[in-house]
N, C-alpha and C positions, 0 to 999 in steps of 0.2 A: 504493500500500500504506500509506503514512504517513497519507493522508487517511482511509482505511478504519479504521485503528487509532485515529486521533484521535476519530473519531465514536463508537467504542465506549468509549474510556477516559474520556470526559467524562461518561459515564452512571454510575449506581450499579448494583451487581450483587450478587445472592446467588451466582450462578454465571456465570463468565466462560469461554467456550469459544474457544480460539484454535487454528486448524488451519493449520500452517505460516506463522506470522506473520512469519518472518524472510526469506522469499523476496523478493528484489529490494531488501532493505535494505542500505545500506553499514554498515561496522563501527561508526562512531560512532552511527548511528541504532539499530543492534542493541544496543549497550551502553547507550544511553539507555533503550530499552524494557526491557532486562534489569533495570536499576536501578529503574525505575518499578514494575515488577511485583513486585520484591522489597520495596520500601519504601513505596509509595504506595497500594496497594490497601487497602480496608477489611479489618480483622481478621476480619470475618464473611464475606468473599468467598472462595469456592472457585474455584481456577483449574485448569482441565483443558486441558492443552497437548499438541498433536500436533506433533512436530518431528523433523527429521532432523539438526538442528544439535546435535552431541554436547555441545559446550561450553555452549551456551545451555540445553539441557535439564538438564545436570548442575548448573548454577548455581541453577536454579529448583526442581527437583524435590525434594519431600520423600518421595515414594513413586512407584513406577513400576508401570504396568500394561502387560504385554506380551501382545499378541494372537498366539497360536501354536496351530495345529491347531484353529481355531475355539473356542479356550478362552482365558480370561484368566489369566495368572500375575501374582501380586502380589509385589512386593519393596519392603521399607521402606527406601528409599534412592535413590541415583542410578542412571542407566543404566550408567555405567562401573562402579559398585560391583556392580551385578547381573551384568554380563558377567564381572567378575573372580571373583565368588562362583561363578557357573555354571561357569567354566573350571576352577576348583579342584575343584568337585564332580565334573565329568566325569573329571578325572585320578584323583581318589580312588576313584570307583566303578569306573573301568576297571581299576585295580590290584586292587581288591577282587574284581571278577568274574573276572579272570584267575587269581588265587590260588584262588578257589573252584572254578573250572572244572578246574584241575589236581587239586584235592582230590577232586572228584566223579569224574573219570576214574580216579583211583587206587582209590577205593572201589568203583566198578563193576567194575574188573578184579579186585579182591579177592573180590567177591561171586561173580563167574563162576568164579574159581579154587576157592573154597570149595564151591560146588555141584558142580563137576566132581570134586573130591576126595571129597566125600560119596558120590557115585554109585559111585566106584571102591572105596572102603573101607567104605561103609555106616556112616560115623561121623556120628551125629546131632548131635554138637557142631559140626561144620562147617556143617550146615544151620542150626543156631541162630545161629552167627556171621554167616552170610549174611543171615538174617532180621533180625538186630540192625542190621547195616549198612544194609540196605534201609530199615528204619524211620528210621534217622538221615538217610538221603537224603531221605525223604519229609517228615520233621518239622523238620529243622534247616538245610536248605540254603535260600539266599535271604538276605534282609535279616536280620541278627542283632539290630539295634537300629533304631529309627526314624531318619529323616533328621536330626532334631535331637538324636539321641543318647539319647532316652528309650526306655521299654519299647515294643516293637513289637507291634501288634495282630495276632494270628494270623488266617489266612484263614478259619478255622472260625467266627470271630466276624463275618465280613463276608458280605453277601448274595451269592448266585450260587454256581455250581459251580467248585471249585478242585481241581487235581490235586495240589497241594502244600499243606503247612500254612503255609508262609511265602511271601510274595510274592517273585517272582524279581527279581534285581537288574537294574534298567533304567538304562542310561546315557543321560542327556539328549541328544537329537539337536539339532543346529543346524538353523536354517531353511534350506531349499534356495534360497539366495540366487542371483540371476542371476550368471552367470559374467562375469568381466571379465579378459581376458588381453591383454597387449601383445605385439607381435611378438617372437618368441624369436630371430630371426636377429641375429647380432652386428652392431653398428653399424660401418659401414665406416671404416677408418682414414683420417684426413685427411693428405694430402700437398700442400703443406708443412704442418707443424704451425702452430698459432697460434689466436687467438681466433676463436670462431664469429661473433660480431657485436660491434661496438663503435660508440659514438657519442661525439663530442666537440663541445662547444658547441652541442648541438642545440636549436634553437628552432623552434616551429611555431605558426601561427595559421591559421584557416580564411580562405579567400578572402573579402574584404569585411569581415572582423572587425577591430576596433580592438585588442583585447587578445590577448596571446599565451596559448596554452594551456600551452606548455612554453617555458622560458627557460634557455638555457645548460646543458643536461643533458649530463653526461659519465658513461659507465659502460661496462663490458666484461663479456661473458659468455664463459667458457672452456668447452671440451669437458667433459662429465660434471658440470658445475656445477649446483647447485640454487639458484634465485633466486625470490623472491616480491615482488610489488608490492602494497602496501597503501595505502589512502587513501579519501577521500570519493568518493561518486558525482559524476562531473563534474570530478574533480581532474586528469584527464588520463592515467589508467593505460592505458586502451585505446588512446588516441591515441599514447602512447609505444610501446606494443607494435606498433601499426600501422606506425609509422615504422621500428622495428627490423627487422620482417620484410618490409617492402616492400608492405604492403597498398595497394591501388589508391587508397583514399581519403586515405591519409597517406604516400604513397610518397616525396614530395619535401619535405624539411624547408625551412622558410623561411630558416633560417640554420644554419651548422654542418655537420658531416659524419656520415654513417652508413656504416660499412665492414662488409661481410659477407664471410666466407670464400668464395672462388670455387667451392669444391667442396662446401660444406656444404649439406645438405638440411634445411630447416626446415618442420615440420608445424605449422600454425596453426589452432587451434580457437577459435571465437568464438560468441557468442549469435546473431550475424548468420547464421552458417552453419546454425544450427538453424532460424531463421526462413525461410531461403532454400530449405529442403528442398521438393521438388516434392510437393504434397499428394496428387495423383492417382496417382503412381507407387508401386509396391511397393518395399520395401527391396532385394529381389533385383534388380529392374529398374534401380533407381537406381545400384547398384554394378556394373551391367553383366552380370548373370548370366543373364537370361532369353534373351538373344540369343546366348549362347555354346553351344559343343558340350557334350556331357555332362560331359567332364572339367572344363571351365571352370566349368560350372554347379555341380558338386560342390565345386570349390575356393572359389567365392563363398559357397556355403552354409556351408562350413567357416569362412570368415572371419567371417561373421555369427554363427556359433555361439560364437566367442570372446567375444562380448558378450552371450551368452545369448539371441540372437534365432534361433529355430528354427521349423520346421514351417510351418504356414499363415500364421503371423505375418509371415513374410518374403515369401511368394509370393502370398498372396491378399488381405491387408489393406493398403489404401492408407496411405501414410505419414501422411496427414492424420488418420487414425483411430487412430494409435498414441498411447500415453501420452507424457507429457513426458519421462520417463526413457528410454523406447525411442527417441524422436527424438534425444536427446542421444547415445545409443549409435550410431545410424546416422550422424550427422554426424561423430562421433569416428572411426568406421571409415574414412570417406572420406579423412580426412587421414592416418591411420595406415598405410593400404595404398594408396599411389599406383599408377597404372597400370603404371609401370616396375618396381615391386616393390622399390625401394631404401628401406631402413629409414632414417628421418630421424635426423640427428645431434642434433636439438634439437626438443623438444616445447614449444609455446607454448599454454597452456591458459587461456583467459579465462572465468572463472566456469563451469567444467565441472561443478561439483557441483550446480548448480541442477537441481531435479527428480529427482535421484538419491536413493534411500533410504539409510538409515544403513549397511546391509550393503554396498551397492554402493560407497559412498564409502570404506569401509574396504578393500574389495578393490582399488579403484583406487589408493588410497594405497600399499598393499603392492606393487602392480605398479610404481608409479612409483619406489619405493625401489630396486627391482631393476634398473630400466632403465639401460642402459649410457650412453645419450646424456644431453645436458643437458636440464633442465626449467625453464621459466619459467612461474610461476603468477601469475594475477591472481585473488584470491579473498577473500571475506569470511568464509570458514569457518576459524576459528582452529584447530580441532582438525586439519583437513586440512593447513594450512600447517605446523603444528608437526610433524606426522608426516612429511611429504614433504620439507620444506626444513630444519627444525631437527633432524630425526632422533630426535624423542621417541618412545619405545616406549609402547604402550598397557598392556601387562602386563610386569612385571619378568621373568617366566619364559618369555615368548614367544620362539619361534625365528623371527627375522626378519632381513632383510638390513640389516646395519648400514651407515650412511653413513660412508664413509671420512673425509669432511670436511664437517661441517654447513654448509649453504649460507648465503646472505645474504638478509636481509629489508630492503627499501627502502620508505621512505615517500614517496609522491608528493603534494606539497602546494605550493600557491602557485606553480605553474609549475616547481618544482624537484624534485630527487630527492635524498634523504638516507638514508644507511645507518643502520639501527637496530641498534646494537651488541648490545642485549638482545632483539632480535627482536620477536615478537608481543607479549610481555609489556610491552615498552617502549611500544608503540603504545597498548595498553590503558590503561596508566598515564597517558599524555599526554591521552587523550580524557577519562578520568574526572577528572583534575585540572582540565582546562579547564571541564568541566561544573560542578565544585564552585565555581570562581571566579565563574562566571556566576550 
């Protein structure tokens, strides 16, 4: 990816199109690219960026185009700003429509009452009142002013046939994002209590290698804790995770000890798990559904549906033909729902957001905040880490599961592991300061 980007950036452009340029970049590379695009492009160059990295897009975007219902919506600002404005607009219009619906129901009841009274008494005034209220229903219901607060154009001035003089209040609908739900079964209580996994003086090097990947690492992960590992590609993040969970490639440290709770269940998702998916099998067959009885088949389909995988996608389409995001979901389900049905005490997710769209990343972050077990993340997605580990909320007014105790962010560098007291922001500052010195 860095080679591809370099071959583009050394050229001059009137228009630069970048489609998901941050995939497979580590955070220092991503921050370098972010700074370069901000400061080093020609003033006459237009940048069009397609990205699911919220923090990256917010830093670079001066305006946003959102593709929804085969139409483009324009917003003069960042994606986070757009989402905040849209959420506020949804709340405002929902209240407006509810109040107007109540008013309309009352007016309709009054019209019916006036007409009934006129028929009984022969009072023409009652009929006039009913006609007046009906005219008000036809002429004044709907938007009272334009979206921006200005004078609203009546439907009579617009092309086509309309039953009312004013347009009906329409509440903006969210995209039908793919579902992502983690198991709702409570995490089993551990007896005896204690840390889920701990290492002391952990050192590791590959067989035949001269240099250590990890040297003297000591850390502890407790039940329900949130932990993130940041660092360069190749710094040893995945190697450390492999040693902690007992992955076959890194199961035995060269020196030091790794202690795992004897009753703890650890679910481990890695990019290797995605690459190892059987290309010719369907998702239903891979999770053991096609050979089960009807009840088991429906249960497996239900599990797949928790990740938005339904219908022929799971029964007829081979995994090799699924999209990158769908493959991530299948691999994630395999570790979330083991054969014995025991919910894991700890989720270890290594670059799980790769290939997931923005909405899916937000849904996964929300589910991980609610998860009762511990979560260990390896990720270059700053927004994702801030939400899941540091407990940052996207909107001040959102109703979300608050973290009782914001987690820990560690930097893996030069074979060691160091706690970042200020979290992701401290790592960003370190990288930018290092770049400035160079």
